[in-house]
C-alpha positions as CSV (number, residue, x, y, z in Angstrom):
1,X,113.0,-58.5,122.1
2,X,110.7,-57.6,118.8
3,X,107.5,-57.5,118.2
4,X,106.7,-61.0,117.3
5,X,107.8,-63.8,119.7
6,X,108.6,-67.5,119.1
7,X,106.3,-70.3,120.6
8,X,109.3,-71.1,122.9
9,X,109.6,-67.5,124.1
10,X,105.6,-67.3,124.7
11,X,106.0,-70.7,126.8
12,X,108.9,-69.4,128.7
13,X,106.9,-66.0,129.8
14,X,103.8,-68.2,130.3
15,X,105.7,-70.9,132.3
16,X,104.2,-73.5,130.2
17,X,105.1,-76.2,127.5
18,X,105.8,-75.5,124.1
19,X,103.1,-77.9,122.9
20,X,100.5,-76.1,125.1
21,X,101.1,-72.6,123.2
22,X,100.7,-74.6,120.2
23,X,97.5,-76.1,121.3
24,X,96.3,-72.8,122.4
25,X,97.0,-71.3,118.9
26,X,95.4,-74.1,117.1
27,X,92.4,-73.7,119.3
28,X,92.1,-70.0,118.7
29,X,92.7,-69.1,122.3
30,X,95.9,-67.4,121.4
31,X,96.3,-65.4,118.0
32,X,99.3,-65.9,116.1
33,X,100.6,-65.1,112.6
34,X,101.8,-68.4,110.6
35,X,105.0,-68.5,108.8
36,X,105.7,-70.3,105.6
37,X,107.5,-73.4,106.3
38,X,109.5,-76.1,104.9
39,X,108.8,-78.8,107.2
40,X,105.7,-80.6,108.5
41,X,105.5,-78.5,111.6
42,X,103.7,-75.2,111.5
43,X,105.8,-71.9,112.5
44,X,104.1,-69.5,114.5
45,X,105.0,-66.0,116.0
46,X,102.7,-64.5,118.6
47,X,102.5,-60.8,118.8
48,X,103.7,-58.9,121.9
49,X,100.5,-57.0,122.1
50,X,98.3,-60.2,121.9
51,X,100.3,-61.7,124.8
52,X,100.3,-58.3,126.8
53,X,96.5,-58.7,126.4
54,X,96.7,-62.4,127.6
55,X,98.5,-61.7,130.5
56,X,96.4,-58.4,131.3
57,X,93.2,-60.4,131.5
58,X,95.1,-63.3,133.3
59,X,95.9,-60.7,135.8
60,X,92.5,-59.5,136.3
61,X,91.0,-62.4,136.6
62,X,93.4,-63.6,139.6
63,X,92.4,-60.6,141.6
């Protein structure tokens, strides 16, 4: 995998729905890169380091 992950990849890793990941991005909970798009839906990519940071914070909170 590369350094930029799709919404679907992040959703699969976090075990949530794609819509949840999109909502988190829109709410500013999850930082994402917005790509140029042709259709009406925003295209996001989430940096692997951002996901690792989120996973690390969640792991600490669960202890």
